[in-house]
C-alpha positions, -999 to 999 in steps of 0.1 A, spaced: 376 -276 -770 369 -250 -750 335 -245 -737 315 -206 -743 322 -185 -720 281 -183 -705 277 -225 -706 259 -230 -677 272 -258 -655 248 -270 -627 231 -300 -610 198 -315 -615 173 -333 -597 136 -349 -608 108 -345 -578 98 -378 -568 135 -387 -567 142 -360 -539 112 -344 -522 95 -371 -503 63 -356 -485 42 -378 -507 14 -371 -488 21 -339 -469 2 -304 -470 -25 -318 -497 -5 -331 -521 -21 -351 -546 -6 -391 -554 15 -396 -592 16 -430 -606 48 -433 -586 33 -431 -554 8 -451 -561 24 -482 -586 57 -482 -566 37 -500 -536 20 -524 -549 34 -560 -562 72 -565 -566 79 -537 -592 105 -522 -574 133 -542 -557 134 -544 -519 98 -525 -519 113 -495 -520 100 -460 -530 103 -423 -527 78 -417 -498 103 -400 -481 132 -400 -502 155 -369 -497 128 -352 -478 138 -321 -501 104 -310 -490 113 -302 -458 152 -298 -459 153 -272 -490 166 -245 -472 194 -271 -459 200 -286 -492 206 -254 -511 230 -244 -485 249 -267 -496 247 -265 -530 262 -226 -528 290 -247 -503 298 -270 -533 299 -236 -561 267 -247 -576 254 -219 -595 222 -236 -615 198 -258 -605 172 -276 -628 147 -294 -605 113 -304 -616 76 -294 -602 54 -324 -590 21 -317 -609 0 -333 -584 17 -312 -556 2 -286 -575 -31 -296 -587 -39 -325 -566 -63 -339 -592 -39 -329 -621 -68 -299 -631 -92 -281 -614 -83 -269 -575 -48 -257 -566 -32 -269 -537 -12 -232 -527 7 -249 -501 24 -271 -527 27 -242 -552 42 -219 -520 70 -247 -521 85 -242 -554 78 -202 -545 100 -209 -516 124 -226 -529 129 -203 -561 141 -178 -537 158 -197 -515 178 -203 -547 184 -169 -561 192 -158 -525 220 -177 -525 233 -169 -562 219 -201 -576 195 -200 -609 167 -219 -608 159 -240 -643 120 -252 -640 111 -286 -654 73 -290 -659 73 -328 -660 95 -352 -652 73 -384 -654 53 -387 -618 20 -380 -637 -10 -373 -619 -26 -407 -607 -66 -391 -609 -53 -383 -646 -41 -412 -650 -75 -429 -642 -85 -412 -671 -67 -424 -696 -32 -401 -691 -16 -396 -724 -38 -416 -741 -67 -394 -735 -71 -365 -765 -79 -344 -735 -41 -345 -719 -24 -319 -736 -50 -292 -723 -44 -306 -687 -6 -299 -694 -13 -263 -709 -41 -258 -676 -12 -267 -656 16 -251 -668 0 -221 -665 -6 -224 -626 32 -231 -623 40 -195 -652 19 -177 -629 32 -187 -597 72 -186 -606 79 -166 -636 85 -135 -622 120 -153 -607 121 -180 -634 137 -174 -664 151 -211 -682 121 -236 -687 119 -268 -700 84 -285 -705 91 -326 -706 120 -344 -696 131 -377 -716 94 -383 -729 113 -415 -749 119 -432 -714 87 -426 -695 68 -439 -729 89 -466 -737 95 -479 -699 64 -472 -685 44 -479 -714 62 -498 -738 82 -523 -720 63 -523 -681 95 -512 -661 85 -479 -650 52 -465 -635 28 -471 -645 41 -507 -650 21 -512 -683 23 -528 -719 11 -514 -748 7 -520 -783 22 -499 -811 -11 -475 -816 -15 -467 -781 24 -460 -783 16 -434 -807 -8 -419 -796 6 -411 -764 38 -401 -789 7 -378 -804 -5 -360 -773 31 -360 -757 44 -335 -785 9 -316 -783 17 -311 -748 48 -299 -752 35 -274 -781 6 -261 -758 29 -256 -729 55 -233 -748 28 -212 -761 12 -211 -724 50 -202 -710 53 -172 -736 22 -159 -734 22 -156 -697 58 -150 -682 65 -119 -668 97 -118 -685 110 -133 -714 114 -170 -711 139 -197 -725 122 -224 -731 133 -257 -743 127 -295 -742 144 -325 -728 154 -358 -746 175 -381 -741 199 -396 -764 214 -430 -769 244 -426 -800 235 -441 -826 264 -448 -855 251 -456 -888 265 -450 -923 227 -446 -938 197 -425 -925 174 -457 -929 200 -479 -907 203 -451 -880 167 -450 -879 160 -489 -878 187 -492 -852 174 -461 -828 140 -477 -833 148 -510 -814 156 -482 -782 129 -463 -781 101 -469 -804 83 -451 -815 92 -417 -804 129 -421 -823 115 -431 -853 96 -396 -854 128 -381 -848 143 -393 -882 114 -394 -902 113 -364 -922 85 -337 -913 66 -342 -947 63 -381 -942 50 -378 -907 10 -372 -910 14 -398 -938 33 -423 -921 6 -452 -915 30 -480 -921 44 -475 -885 13 -464 -871 22 -430 -866 -12 -410 -858 -21 -379 -880 -18 -342 -867 -42 -317 -887 -32 -287 -900 -37 -267 -860 -18 -293 -845 14 -288 -865 14 -256 -856 15 -263 -822 40 -291 -824 65 -269 -846 67 -240 -827 105 -229 -823 121 -241 -789 153 -218 -775 170 -249 -772 164 -292 -771 185 -303 -742 196 -340 -751 207 -362 -720 231 -387 -731 237 -419 -714 267 -441 -724 
């Protein structure tokens, strides 16, 4: 098999994994900042308070990327670094960090690809109900606009949300990731509902306000599921990532009336929002 000439090879990171500086320059707390530091959630009491300290050493990191021959770098924005309370007042120093990072990447011949959300939900919004709150998709759209206004003159490639199956499934279904909660199926489907709306609204925001033509997508994680029937495959998949994967297997015509599995219904406006075309869907495959 031959990859196309325009295939983009690169590397990636998530804000909480690499940035550190968890209280620097006005940053607000996110759920990983808060809940990794209580109880026995994380082995050895480790956390991302410092991590790779990318926030203070990004120029050195970009230099190493260039020396390694990396030409594309996907990174995520820390929502609470840009909006400490999740909405409202912008933290200009936090936003400037990402602007400086984009400039440094471009100066070294590296294409920036921005992910708006990679699991680090603002603590202030979590305390208002987080993804369960009907307003959560509007919060996300507000955040998306702040980032797009600041970076879209230089950033062409965007991913709205990273691995929703994982942060819903592991964070709220089995309680192994922040915020380490266990919810019933009804709550999980409501979160899924709001995450889908958040993606759709963010795509609309990016396309409306970007200062150059954007390429926008959604980053799923995928576990290979082999079966000789769709029904069997759906049942198998649902054991890994309920209920998000179930939605992927149910025909669109059945989503609204699928009360037997608790799928929250979408009104006509919401359907048009989540059905908005994306330039691509990224599948992160684990094996």
